[in-house]
C-alpha positions as CSV (number, residue, x, y, z in Angstrom):
1,M,13.9,-20.4,6.2
2,T,11.2,-21.5,8.6
3,I,8.8,-19.1,10.2
4,S,7.3,-20.3,13.5
5,K,3.7,-20.1,14.8
6,T,4.8,-17.8,17.5
7,E,6.0,-15.4,14.7
8,I,2.8,-15.7,12.8
9,K,0.8,-15.1,16.0
10,K,2.9,-11.9,16.6
11,I,2.4,-10.7,12.9
12,A,-1.3,-11.4,13.3
13,E,-1.5,-9.5,16.5
14,L,0.4,-6.5,14.9
15,A,-2.1,-6.6,12.0
16,R,-5.1,-7.0,14.3
17,L,-6.0,-10.2,12.8
18,K,-7.5,-13.2,14.6
19,L,-6.3,-16.5,13.2
20,T,-7.4,-20.0,14.0
21,T,-4.7,-22.5,14.9
22,D,-5.3,-24.1,11.5
23,E,-4.8,-20.7,9.8
24,E,-1.7,-20.1,11.9
25,T,-0.3,-23.4,10.6
26,H,-1.1,-22.8,7.2
27,H,0.2,-19.3,7.0
28,A,3.6,-20.6,8.8
29,K,3.9,-23.2,6.0
30,T,3.1,-20.7,3.1
31,I,5.3,-17.9,4.3
32,S,8.2,-20.3,5.1
33,A,7.8,-21.8,1.5
34,V,8.0,-18.1,0.0
35,L,11.1,-17.4,2.1
36,D,12.7,-20.7,1.0
37,Y,12.1,-19.6,-2.6
38,M,13.5,-16.1,-1.9
39,N,16.6,-17.8,-0.5
40,I,17.0,-19.7,-3.7
41,L,16.8,-16.6,-5.7
42,N,19.5,-15.0,-3.6
43,E,21.9,-17.8,-4.8
44,V,21.4,-17.0,-8.4
45,D,24.6,-15.4,-10.0
46,T,23.6,-12.0,-11.4
47,T,27.2,-10.8,-12.0
48,G,27.0,-8.5,-15.1
49,V,23.2,-8.3,-15.1
50,E,22.1,-4.7,-15.2
51,P,19.3,-3.9,-12.8
52,T,15.9,-3.1,-14.3
53,A,12.5,-2.3,-13.3
54,Q,10.8,-3.7,-16.5
55,V,12.0,-5.7,-19.5
56,T,9.8,-4.5,-22.4
57,G,11.7,-1.4,-23.2
58,L,8.4,0.5,-23.4
59,K,8.4,4.0,-22.0
60,N,5.7,6.2,-20.5
61,I,4.0,7.8,-23.4
62,V,1.2,9.5,-21.5
63,R,1.1,13.3,-21.8
64,Y,2.1,15.4,-18.7
65,D,-0.6,17.0,-16.7
66,E,-1.2,20.6,-17.3
67,V,-2.8,22.6,-14.4
68,K,-5.6,24.8,-15.8
69,P,-8.0,27.0,-13.7
70,S,-11.5,25.4,-13.7
71,G,-13.3,27.9,-11.6
72,L,-14.9,24.9,-10.1
73,V,-13.7,26.0,-6.5
74,D,-15.5,29.2,-6.8
75,K,-18.7,27.5,-7.8
76,L,-18.4,25.0,-5.0
77,V,-17.8,27.8,-2.4
78,K,-20.9,29.7,-3.7
79,N,-23.1,26.6,-3.0
80,M,-21.7,25.9,0.5
81,P,-24.2,26.7,3.2
82,R,-21.5,28.3,5.5
83,V,-18.0,29.4,4.6
84,E,-15.4,31.2,6.7
85,R,-12.0,32.3,5.2
86,G,-12.7,30.3,2.0
87,E,-13.5,27.0,3.9
88,L,-16.5,24.9,4.5
89,V,-17.8,25.1,8.1
90,V,-19.6,22.0,9.2
91,P,-21.1,20.9,12.6
92,A,-18.7,19.4,15.0
93,V,-18.5,15.6,14.8
94,L,-16.0,14.9,17.7
95,E,-16.4,16.7,20.9
96,D,-13.8,17.2,23.7
């Protein structure tokens, strides 16, 4: 599958990127090569192959998070210069 320089320009515009003509040509070739490879992979017969996200068989052995009260919020609120309804009040940065 070939991606055109016009498509590259549109993608660059959407991503707010400024590309030189050399970069447009390079990216068009590179992305076309990736898409060609993906098309080759689409032709592989995967009948009977079970879908998997990983192949090592390892499982997550990390402990689950436990929520514990730390009292940190109360300490932070005490040190805030101005608090209303439990929220820090700061000077306006943006104005109407």
